[in-house]
C-alpha positions as CSV (number, residue, x, y, z in Angstrom):
1,M,0.0,35.8,37.7
2,H,0.1,36.6,34.0
3,R,-1.6,34.6,31.3
4,G,1.4,32.6,30.2
5,S,2.4,31.4,33.6
6,S,3.3,27.7,34.0
7,K,2.6,27.9,37.8
8,G,-1.1,28.2,37.7
9,P,-3.6,25.4,37.1
10,R,-3.6,24.2,33.6
11,G,-6.6,24.1,31.3
12,Q,-7.3,21.4,28.9
13,T,-4.4,20.7,26.7
14,R,-5.1,20.4,23.0
15,R,-4.6,17.1,21.4
16,P,-2.5,17.1,18.2
17,E,-4.5,16.8,15.1
18,T,-3.8,13.4,13.5
19,L,-5.8,11.4,11.1
20,P,-6.5,7.8,11.9
21,L,-5.1,5.3,9.4
22,S,-8.6,4.6,8.2
23,A,-8.8,8.2,7.0
24,S,-5.8,7.8,4.7
25,P,-6.6,8.1,1.0
26,I,-7.4,4.7,-0.4
27,I,-6.2,3.6,-3.9
28,R,-7.3,0.7,-6.0
29,V,-4.7,-1.7,-7.3
30,Q,-5.8,-4.1,-10.1
31,L,-3.6,-7.1,-10.5
32,E,-3.6,-9.6,-13.3
33,V,-1.7,-12.7,-12.3
34,A,-0.6,-14.5,-15.4
35,R,-0.2,-18.3,-15.1
36,A,0.3,-20.9,-17.8
37,G,-1.6,-19.2,-20.6
38,R,-4.4,-17.9,-18.4
39,S,-4.8,-15.1,-15.9
40,E,-6.6,-14.3,-12.7
41,R,-7.7,-10.8,-11.9
42,R,-7.7,-9.4,-8.4
43,T,-8.5,-6.0,-7.1
44,V,-7.1,-4.7,-3.8
45,R,-7.8,-1.4,-2.0
46,V,-4.9,-0.1,0.1
47,P,-3.8,3.1,1.7
48,K,-1.9,5.5,-0.6
49,G,1.9,4.8,-0.2
50,T,1.6,1.1,0.4
51,P,4.6,-0.8,-0.9
52,L,4.0,-3.1,-3.8
53,R,5.4,-6.1,-1.9
54,V,2.6,-5.6,0.7
55,V,0.0,-5.7,-2.0
56,L,1.5,-8.9,-3.4
57,R,1.5,-10.5,0.0
58,S,-2.1,-9.5,0.6
59,I,-3.2,-11.7,-2.4
60,G,-1.0,-14.6,-1.3
61,Q,1.6,-14.1,-4.0
62,A,5.3,-15.0,-3.3
63,V,7.0,-11.6,-3.4
64,E,10.6,-12.8,-4.3
65,G,9.1,-15.2,-6.9
66,S,7.2,-12.5,-8.8
67,A,8.0,-10.1,-11.6
68,V,5.6,-7.1,-11.8
69,L,5.0,-5.0,-14.9
70,W,3.3,-1.7,-15.3
71,G,2.4,-1.8,-18.9
72,D,5.6,-3.2,-20.5
73,R,7.9,-1.8,-17.8
74,P,9.2,-3.8,-14.8
75,V,8.3,-2.3,-11.4
76,P,10.5,-2.5,-8.2
77,L,8.8,-4.4,-5.4
78,D,9.6,-1.7,-2.9
79,L,7.7,0.9,-5.0
80,P,5.2,2.9,-2.8
81,L,1.9,3.0,-4.7
82,E,0.7,6.6,-4.9
83,R,-2.3,6.2,-7.2
84,S,-4.7,3.7,-8.5
85,V,-3.0,1.4,-11.0
86,R,-3.3,-1.8,-13.1
87,L,-0.3,-4.2,-12.9
88,T,0.6,-7.5,-14.3
89,V,2.1,-10.1,-12.0
90,I,4.2,-12.9,-13.5
91,P,5.3,-15.7,-11.2
92,T,8.9,-16.5,-11.9
93,F,9.0,-20.0,-10.4
94,S,6.5,-22.7,-9.7
95,G,6.4,-25.4,-7.1
96,G,7.1,-29.0,-8.0
């Protein structure tokens, strides 16, 4: 039998190298939620690539009822966050 034979007993197979989710790079997202002339600041740590809508949900913010600004520019809610960032969240409707 030669070395590459598939008929002989197999040795240990190597497991593929994968990183657990906890090993993903973590980024810090600072959110300032503006409400009625005052604001609330929240900081969330999430894996790199997390969509903005997931971050909003994690702080209990209504995704479809929010506008998000990065500086003075609006940001799409499906944007994957690739680095630490500071964002402003403006609720676009209120209960009542």
